[in-house]
N, C-alpha and C positions, 0 to 999 in steps of 0.2 A: 539536438532537435527533438528527440523523443521526450525529453524532460519538459519540453514546452507544449506537448500535446495535452489538452485538458484530460483530467482524470487518470493520468498515468503517473504513478509514483515510482520511486527508485526500484522497489521490488518488482514491479511490473516491467520496467525497462530491462532489468536483468533477465527476466523470463523471455522477453521479446528478443533480446540479443542471443540467448540460447537458441531460440527458434530460428534466428538468422543463421547461426552456425550450423544447425542441423540441416537446414535447407541448403546451405552451402555444400555439405557433404553429398546430399542427394544430387545437387547440381554438378558436382565433380563427375559423378557417374553418368549422368545424362549428357553433359557436355562431352565427356570422353567417348560415349557411344556415337554421338553426332560427329565428333572430330575424326573418329576412325573412318568414317565414310567420306567426309569432306571437311577438312579443318578450316579452310577459308570460309566456307559457308557458315560453319559453326561460329567463327569469330565475327562474321557480319551480323548474325542473329544476336549474338551476345552483346556486341557494341550497341546495336539498335535497342535491344531490350534494356540494357543498363541505362542508356541515355533517357529513354522514356520513363522508366521506373523512378529514377532519381529526380527527374524534373517533375513528375507527378506527385512526389512527396511534398513539394512546396505548397500547392493548393490543398493537399490533404491534411495539412498540419492541424486543423481543427477537428479532425475526425479520428478517434481512436481506432475504429474498425478499419477505415481506409489506410491509415498509417501502418497498422499491423499487417494487413494484407500486402501492402507494397513492400514493407520491410522483408517479409518472408519471400516474396517474389524476387527482391533484390538479392537475397542470399542464394536463392536457387539459380538465378542467372549468373551471378558472379562466380559461383562455384566452378563453372566451366572455363573460366578465363585461362588459367595456367595450363590445364591439360590440353586445351585447344591450341593455344599458342605454341606449346611444346610440340604438338603433333604437326603443326604447320611448319615449324622450323625443321623438324626431323625430315619431313617430306621435301623441303626445299634444299637441304644439305645432307643427303643420305651418307655421304662419305666423310662428313666432318661432324658427326653426332656429338663427340666430346667437346669440341670447340664451340659448337652451337649451343650445347647445354650450358657451358660456362658463360657464353655471351648472354644467353637468356637470363641466367641468374643475376648477372651484373645489371642488365637493363631493368629487370623486374624490381630489384632492390633500389636502383636509382629512381625508378618511377615512384616507389613507395616514399622515398625520401623527399622527392620533389612534390609529391602530392601532399605530404604532411606540411611542408614549408608553404606551398601556395595556399593550401586549405587554412592553415593557421593565420597567414597574412590576410586572407580574404575574410575570415571570421572576425579578426580584430578590426578590420576596416569597415566591413559591411554587414556583419552578422552571420549567423548560422545558415539562414535560408540562402544567402548568396553562395555559400560553399556548395550547396546542392545544385544551384544554377550553373556554377563553373564546372563542377564534376559532370553534370549531365551533358553540358555542351561539349566538353572534352571527349566524353564517351561517344557522342554522336559524330564528332569529327573523325573518329576512328573508322567510321563506315566508309566514307570516300577514300580514306587512306588504304583500307583493305581492298576496296574495289580497284584501286589503281595499281596495287602491288601485284606483280605477277608471281606465280609459283613456277618452280622448275621441276621437270621430271627427268630422270636419268636416261641418257641415250645408251642403247645397248653397246655402242662402241666406246663408251666412257666419257664422252663430252656431255656437257649440260645443255639441254635444249629448252628454250622457253615453252611453257605450257600454254596452249590456247585458252583464252578466257571464255567463260560460259556466258 
């Protein structure tokens, strides 16, 4: 997509991707700080932010400034995904952290593989802008999924008790 933005050559795209990566590092720390307080809220904000940013890249494709700003924002927001999801999983299964971590790694890698497959098929059939549309829509679908998912808090007696929703 970036190669299709007017006035962005390959060298500029490389610099922008470096900026995306650096923003991702900052986002990991910011997402981690938010997730330490409320991992579910962190994931809700991240999913909504990712969906919005990725969808906004479609109409911004003709503007180098807008595309650059959105790309950096995308990196910042995406940086919090794994740390927030891991925090939520650890809070949901405090007595099974190793199993939860293994499950998380499997799901995360499966999602990467499916994303690459679906993205590639979408790009081949409909073009790169459609990949952003599908990705943005999927990110926004995570919002109601996270809203409907309950978290669990440990009961002092050892049983798991559903946490009240805010």
